[in-house]
N, CA, C and O atoms as a MOPAC input file, in Angstrom:
PM7 MOZYME 1SCF
protein

 N     82.16000 1    85.63900 1   111.01200 1
 C     81.92000 1    86.65800 1   109.98500 1
 C     80.45100 1    86.62500 1   109.56900 1
 O     79.88000 1    85.54800 1   109.39900 1
 N     79.85600 1    87.76200 1   109.41000 1
 C     78.45700 1    87.87300 1   109.04100 1
 C     78.31300 1    87.86000 1   107.52600 1
 O     79.05100 1    88.54300 1   106.81600 1
 N     77.35400 1    87.07600 1   107.04000 1
 C     77.06500 1    87.08200 1   105.60100 1
 C     76.29100 1    88.34300 1   105.24800 1
 O     75.35400 1    88.72800 1   105.94700 1
 N     76.69000 1    88.97300 1   104.16700 1
 C     76.03000 1    90.18600 1   103.70400 1
 C     75.27400 1    89.83500 1   102.42900 1
 O     75.83600 1    89.24100 1   101.50900 1
 N     74.00600 1    90.20300 1   102.37900 1
 C     73.18300 1    89.95000 1   101.19800 1
 C     73.60400 1    90.89400 1   100.07800 1
 O     73.54500 1    92.11400 1   100.23200 1
 N     74.03000 1    90.32800 1    98.95200 1
 C     74.51300 1    91.14100 1    97.83200 1
 C     73.89600 1    90.66600 1    96.51000 1
 O     74.61000 1    90.15700 1    95.64600 1
 N     72.59300 1    90.82600 1    96.34700 1
 C     71.94700 1    90.31600 1    95.12700 1
 C     72.44700 1    90.97500 1    93.84200 1
 O     72.52900 1    90.31800 1    92.80400 1
 N     72.77900 1    92.25600 1    93.89900 1
 C     73.26200 1    92.93600 1    92.69300 1
 C     74.64300 1    92.42600 1    92.30500 1
 O     74.90300 1    92.15100 1    91.13400 1
 N     75.52500 1    92.30200 1    93.28800 1
 C     76.85900 1    91.77700 1    92.99500 1
 C     76.78400 1    90.32100 1    92.54700 1
 O     77.55900 1    89.89300 1    91.69200 1
 N     75.85900 1    89.56400 1    93.11800 1
 C     75.66100 1    88.17100 1    92.68600 1
 C     75.21600 1    88.13300 1    91.22600 1
 O     75.68300 1    87.30000 1    90.44900 1
 N     74.32200 1    89.02700 1    90.86500 1
 C     73.84000 1    89.10600 1    89.47000 1
 C     74.99600 1    89.47500 1    88.53300 1
 O     75.10700 1    88.92600 1    87.43700 1
 N     75.83800 1    90.38900 1    88.95900 1
 C     76.98500 1    90.77400 1    88.14100 1
 C     77.87300 1    89.56300 1    87.88300 1
 O     78.35200 1    89.37000 1    86.76600 1
 N     78.09200 1    88.75600 1    88.90200 1
 C     78.91800 1    87.55800 1    88.73500 1
 C     78.24800 1    86.57000 1    87.76400 1
 O     78.93500 1    85.91700 1    86.97800 1
 N     76.92400 1    86.45900 1    87.81500 1
 C     76.19400 1    85.54900 1    86.93600 1
 C     76.33600 1    85.93000 1    85.46100 1
 O     76.45100 1    85.05900 1    84.59900 1
 N     76.33000 1    87.21200 1    85.18100 1
 C     76.33500 1    87.67200 1    83.78300 1
 C     77.71900 1    88.10000 1    83.30500 1
 O     77.85800 1    88.63500 1    82.20500 1
 N     78.73100 1    87.86900 1    84.11900 1
 C     80.07900 1    88.36100 1    83.82400 1
 C     80.57400 1    87.94400 1    82.44200 1
 O     81.09600 1    88.77800 1    81.70200 1
 N     80.42000 1    86.67800 1    82.08200 1
 C     80.91500 1    86.19600 1    80.78900 1
 C     80.16600 1    86.84900 1    79.62600 1
 O     80.78200 1    87.27700 1    78.65000 1
 N     78.85200 1    86.92300 1    79.73200 1
 C     78.05000 1    87.56100 1    78.67600 1
 C     78.35900 1    89.04700 1    78.57700 1
 O     78.46200 1    89.59500 1    77.48000 1
 N     78.50900 1    89.70200 1    79.73300 1
 C     78.80700 1    91.13200 1    79.73900 1
 C     80.18200 1    91.40000 1    79.12500 1
 O     80.37300 1    92.40400 1    78.43900 1
 N     81.12800 1    90.51200 1    79.37000 1
 C     82.46300 1    90.66300 1    78.78700 1
 C     82.37900 1    90.62500 1    77.26300 1
 O     82.97800 1    91.45400 1    76.57700 1
 N     81.63100 1    89.65500 1    76.74400 1
 C     81.47800 1    89.53300 1    75.29800 1
 C     80.77500 1    90.76000 1    74.71900 1
 O     81.19000 1    91.28400 1    73.68500 1
 N     79.72500 1    91.21000 1    75.37400 1
 C     79.01400 1    92.41000 1    74.91100 1
 C     79.92100 1    93.63400 1    74.96600 1
 O     79.88200 1    94.47300 1    74.06600 1
 N     80.73100 1    93.74300 1    76.00300 1
 C     81.65500 1    94.86500 1    76.12400 1
 C     82.68500 1    94.86100 1    75.00700 1
 O     83.02300 1    95.91100 1    74.46100 1
 N     83.18400 1    93.67400 1    74.66900 1
 C     84.13700 1    93.56900 1    73.56500 1
 C     83.47800 1    93.99000 1    72.25100 1
 O     84.10500 1    94.64700 1    71.41900 1
 N     82.21300 1    93.60800 1    72.06900 1
 C     81.48300 1    94.01700 1    70.87000 1
 C     81.32900 1    95.53900 1    70.82800 1
 O     81.54300 1    96.15200 1    69.78100 1
 N     80.96100 1    96.15200 1    71.95500 1
 C     80.81200 1    97.60800 1    71.99300 1
 C     82.12300 1    98.31400 1    71.67400 1
 O     82.13300 1    99.31000 1    70.95000 1
 N     83.22600 1    97.80400 1    72.20900 1
 C     84.53400 1    98.39300 1    71.90400 1
 C     84.82800 1    98.29700 1    70.40700 1
 O     85.28200 1    99.26400 1    69.79500 1
 N     84.57000 1    97.13500 1    69.82700 1
 C     84.78900 1    96.93800 1    68.39200 1
 C     83.91700 1    97.90000 1    67.59500 1
 O     84.38400 1    98.53300 1    66.64800 1
 N     82.65100 1    98.00600 1    67.98200 1
 C     81.70300 1    98.86700 1    67.29200 1
 C     82.15100 1   100.32100 1    67.33500 1
 O     82.04700 1   101.03600 1    66.33900 1
 N     82.64700 1   100.75500 1    68.48000 1
 C     83.09000 1   102.14400 1    68.61500 1
 C     84.38100 1   102.41700 1    67.84200 1
 O     84.64600 1   103.55500 1    67.45200 1
 N     85.17100 1   101.38700 1    67.62400 1
 C     86.36100 1   101.56200 1    66.79400 1
 C     85.97300 1   101.73900 1    65.33100 1
 O     86.66000 1   102.43600 1    64.58400 1
 N     84.87200 1   101.10900 1    64.92100 1
 C     84.42000 1   101.17200 1    63.53500 1
 C     83.58000 1   102.41300 1    63.24800 1
 O     83.64700 1   102.97100 1    62.15300 1
 N     82.79500 1   102.84200 1    64.22500 1
 C     81.83500 1   103.92700 1    64.02100 1
 C     81.92100 1   104.92900 1    65.16200 1
 O     82.22900 1   104.56100 1    66.29600 1
 N     81.65000 1   106.19000 1    64.86600 1
 C     81.59300 1   107.21100 1    65.89600 1
 C     80.22200 1   107.08500 1    66.56100 1
 O     79.18900 1   107.18500 1    65.89900 1
 N     80.22600 1   106.86600 1    67.85700 1
 C     78.96700 1   106.65600 1    68.58400 1
 C     78.87800 1   107.65700 1    69.72500 1
 O     79.72200 1   107.67600 1    70.62100 1
 N     77.85100 1   108.48100 1    69.67900 1
 C     77.63900 1   109.50700 1    70.68900 1
 C     76.46500 1   109.13800 1    71.57100 1
 O     75.60100 1   108.34700 1    71.19100 1
 N     76.45100 1   109.71900 1    72.74300 1
 C     75.32700 1   109.57800 1    73.65500 1
 C     74.14600 1   110.33300 1    73.04800 1
 O     74.21100 1   111.54900 1    72.86900 1
 N     73.08200 1   109.62200 1    72.73700 1
 C     71.92700 1   110.24400 1    72.07600 1
 C     71.16400 1   111.18700 1    72.99700 1
 O     70.34500 1   111.97900 1    72.52900 1
 N     71.42400 1   111.11200 1    74.30900 1
 C     70.72600 1   111.99100 1    75.25200 1
 C     71.31800 1   113.38500 1    75.31400 1
 O     70.74300 1   114.27700 1    75.93900 1
 N     72.46600 1   113.58500 1    74.67000 1
 C     73.08900 1   114.90300 1    74.65700 1
 C     72.64000 1   115.64900 1    73.40500 1
 O     72.89100 1   115.21300 1    72.28200 1
 N     71.96800 1   116.78700 1    73.61900 1
 C     71.46000 1   117.57600 1    72.49800 1
 C     72.61600 1   118.28700 1    71.79800 1
 O     73.47900 1   118.88100 1    72.44300 1
 N     72.61600 1   118.21700 1    70.48400 1
 C     73.66100 1   118.86300 1    69.68700 1
 C     73.04100 1   119.86200 1    68.72100 1
 O     71.93000 1   119.67000 1    68.22800 1
 N     73.77900 1   120.92500 1    68.46500 1
 C     73.31000 1   121.92600 1    67.51000 1
 C     73.45100 1   121.42900 1    66.08200 1
 O     72.71100 1   121.85200 1    65.19400 1
 N     74.41300 1   120.52200 1    65.86200 1
 C     74.69100 1   120.05100 1    64.51700 1
 C     75.05800 1   118.57300 1    64.56300 1
 O     75.71600 1   118.12600 1    65.50300 1
 N     74.64200 1   117.81800 1    63.56500 1
 C     75.05600 1   116.41200 1    63.52900 1
 C     76.54200 1   116.26500 1    63.21700 1
 O     77.10900 1   115.18800 1    63.39500 1
 N     77.17000 1   117.33600 1    62.75600 1
 C     78.57900 1   117.31300 1    62.38400 1
 C     79.40900 1   117.90500 1    63.51900 1
 O     79.90900 1   119.02500 1    63.41900 1
 N     79.54700 1   117.14300 1    64.58900 1
 C     80.27200 1   117.65000 1    65.75500 1
 C     81.75200 1   117.33200 1    65.63600 1
 O     82.16600 1   116.46100 1    64.87100 1
 N     82.52600 1   118.05500 1    66.40700 1
 C     83.97300 1   117.84700 1    66.47200 1
 C     84.24700 1   116.55200 1    67.23500 1
 O     83.87600 1   116.43600 1    68.40300 1
 N     84.88600 1   115.58600 1    66.59500 1
 C     85.12600 1   114.28600 1    67.23300 1
 C     86.15200 1   114.37100 1    68.35700 1
 O     86.34200 1   113.39200 1    69.07800 1
 N     86.80800 1   115.49300 1    68.52600 1
 C     87.78200 1   115.65300 1    69.60600 1
 C     87.13800 1   116.28500 1    70.84300 1
 O     87.84500 1   116.74200 1    71.74100 1
 N     85.82600 1   116.31200 1    70.89600 1
 C     85.12400 1   116.91500 1    72.02900 1
 C     85.32900 1   116.12800 1    73.30800 1
 O     85.99900 1   115.09500 1    73.33000 1
 N     84.74500 1   116.63600 1    74.35500 1
 C     84.78300 1   116.01800 1    75.67600 1
 C     84.39100 1   114.54600 1    75.58800 1
 O     83.38900 1   114.21700 1    74.95300 1
 N     85.17000 1   113.64300 1    76.22000 1
 C     84.84100 1   112.22500 1    76.16500 1
 C     83.47100 1   111.90000 1    76.76600 1
 O     82.90900 1   110.84500 1    76.47300 1
 N     82.93400 1   112.77700 1    77.59000 1
 C     81.60400 1   112.56700 1    78.15200 1
 C     80.53100 1   112.58000 1    77.08900 1
 O     79.38900 1   112.19700 1    77.34300 1
 N     80.89400 1   113.01900 1    75.90200 1
 C     79.98000 1   113.07600 1    74.77400 1
 C     79.72700 1   111.68200 1    74.18100 1
 O     78.71500 1   111.45400 1    73.51800 1
 N     80.63400 1   110.78000 1    74.42300 1
 C     80.53200 1   109.44700 1    73.84500 1
 C     79.74400 1   108.51600 1    74.75800 1
 O     79.55200 1   108.80800 1    75.93900 1
 N     79.29500 1   107.41200 1    74.21400 1
 C     78.52800 1   106.46900 1    75.02400 1
 C     79.41500 1   105.89300 1    76.12300 1
 O     80.62800 1   105.76800 1    75.95600 1
 N     78.80300 1   105.54900 1    77.23100 1
 C     79.50100 1   104.96200 1    78.36900 1
 C     79.20100 1   103.46700 1    78.36800 1
 O     78.08300 1   103.05200 1    78.67300 1
 N     80.20400 1   102.66100 1    78.02200 1
 C     80.01400 1   101.21300 1    77.89600 1
 C     79.48200 1   100.59500 1    79.18500 1
 O     78.57200 1    99.76800 1    79.14900 1
 N     80.04800 1   100.99500 1    80.32200 1
 C     79.63500 1   100.41200 1    81.59700 1
 C     78.14800 1   100.66800 1    81.86200 1
 O     77.42100 1    99.76800 1    82.28000 1
 N     77.70800 1   101.90200 1    81.61300 1
 C     76.30100 1   102.23600 1    81.85400 1
 C     75.37700 1   101.50400 1    80.88000 1
 O     74.29600 1   101.05400 1    81.26000 1
 N     75.80600 1   101.38900 1    79.63500 1
 C     74.98000 1   100.68100 1    78.65300 1
 C     74.84800 1    99.21100 1    79.00900 1
 O     73.75400 1    98.65000 1    78.94600 1
 N     75.95600 1    98.58300 1    79.38400 1
 C     75.91000 1    97.17000 1    79.76700 1
 C     75.06700 1    96.97400 1    81.02300 1
 O     74.30000 1    96.01500 1    81.11200 1
 N     75.20300 1    97.87100 1    81.98600 1
 C     74.40100 1    97.77600 1    83.20600 1
 C     72.91500 1    97.89300 1    82.88400 1
 O     72.09500 1    97.14900 1    83.42100 1
 N     72.58100 1    98.81600 1    82.01800 1
 C     71.17000 1    98.97700 1    81.63300 1
 C     70.67400 1    97.73400 1    80.89700 1
 O     69.57700 1    97.24600 1    81.16500 1
 N     71.48000 1    97.22900 1    79.97500 1
 C     71.09100 1    96.05100 1    79.19700 1
 C     70.85200 1    94.84100 1    80.09700 1
 O     69.89100 1    94.09700 1    79.89900 1
 N     71.72800 1    94.64400 1    81.08900 1
 C     71.62100 1    93.49400 1    81.99000 1
 C     70.81200 1    93.80200 1    83.24500 1
 O     70.76500 1    92.98700 1    84.16600 1
 N     70.17800 1    94.96600 1    83.28800 1
 C     69.32800 1    95.38500 1    84.40600 1
 C     70.09600 1    95.37200 1    85.73200 1
 O     69.65100 1    94.79100 1    86.72200 1
 N     71.25900 1    96.03000 1    85.72200 1
 C     72.10400 1    96.13100 1    86.90700 1
 C     72.07200 1    97.57600 1    87.40400 1
 O     72.30500 1    98.50600 1    86.63100 1
 N     71.78900 1    97.76100 1    88.67400 1
 C     71.79900 1    99.08100 1    89.29500 1
 C     73.21400 1    99.34500 1    89.80800 1
 O     73.61500 1    98.79400 1    90.83300 1
 N     73.96800 1   100.18300 1    89.10300 1
 C     75.36500 1   100.42800 1    89.45800 1
 C     75.51000 1   101.07800 1    90.83400 1
 O     76.46900 1   100.79600 1    91.55300 1
 N     74.57200 1   101.94000 1    91.20200 1
 C     74.64200 1   102.57600 1    92.52500 1
 C     74.42300 1   101.53900 1    93.62200 1
 O     75.08300 1   101.57500 1    94.66000 1
 N     73.49900 1   100.62100 1    93.38600 1
 C     73.26200 1    99.56200 1    94.36300 1
 C     74.47500 1    98.64100 1    94.46500 1
 O     74.81900 1    98.19000 1    95.55700 1
 N     75.12100 1    98.36100 1    93.34500 1
 C     76.33500 1    97.53800 1    93.36500 1
 C     77.41700 1    98.21300 1    94.20800 1
 O     78.11100 1    97.55000 1    94.97900 1
 N     77.55900 1    99.52400 1    94.06200 1
 C     78.53700 1   100.25600 1    94.87600 1
 C     78.18300 1   100.19600 1    96.36100 1
 O     79.06300 1   100.02400 1    97.20400 1
 N     76.89500 1   100.33800 1    96.68100 1
 C     76.47100 1   100.24700 1    98.08500 1
 C     76.78400 1    98.85700 1    98.64900 1
 O     77.24600 1    98.73400 1    99.78300 1
 N     76.53300 1    97.81600 1    97.85700 1
 C     76.82100 1    96.45000 1    98.31200 1
 C     78.32500 1    96.25400 1    98.51200 1
 O     78.74000 1    95.62300 1    99.48400 1
 N     79.13700 1    96.78200 1    97.61100 1
 C     80.58600 1    96.67900 1    97.75200 1
 C     81.04500 1    97.35400 1    99.04600 1
 O     81.91000 1    96.84000 1    99.75600 1
 N     80.45400 1    98.50300 1    99.33700 1
 C     80.80400 1    99.24100 1   100.55100 1
 C     80.44300 1    98.42100 1   101.80200 1
 O     81.19400 1    98.41000 1   102.77700 1
 N     79.29700 1    97.74000 1   101.76800 1
 C     78.85700 1    96.94800 1   102.92600 1
 C     79.76000 1    95.74700 1   103.18200 1
 O     79.92600 1    95.34400 1   104.33300 1
 N     80.35100 1    95.16600 1   102.13400 1
 C     81.17300 1    93.98300 1   102.34300 1
 C     82.62500 1    94.33800 1   102.65600 1
 O     83.39600 1    93.48000 1   103.08600 1
 N     82.99300 1    95.58600 1   102.44500 1
 C     84.38500 1    95.99800 1   102.73800 1
 C     84.51400 1    96.60700 1   104.09100 1
 O     85.61000 1    97.00300 1   104.48700 1

């Protein structure tokens, strides 16, 4: 079997415990406060909270950015090892 270089997936494994804790914090925070994606322009700060879920922050993307993980590269590495 050939070894496949997977630095991004290796990094994900290294930070898994910290990322889990941060993810739990983000979930708790979102239960307490309404948190929207700041990159989405809104006409009013008083938006309907039942809007499209894409309006809310994406925990996976935020954690990846915080831990400097390229999610597309991780997917490419997963594809190479499968």
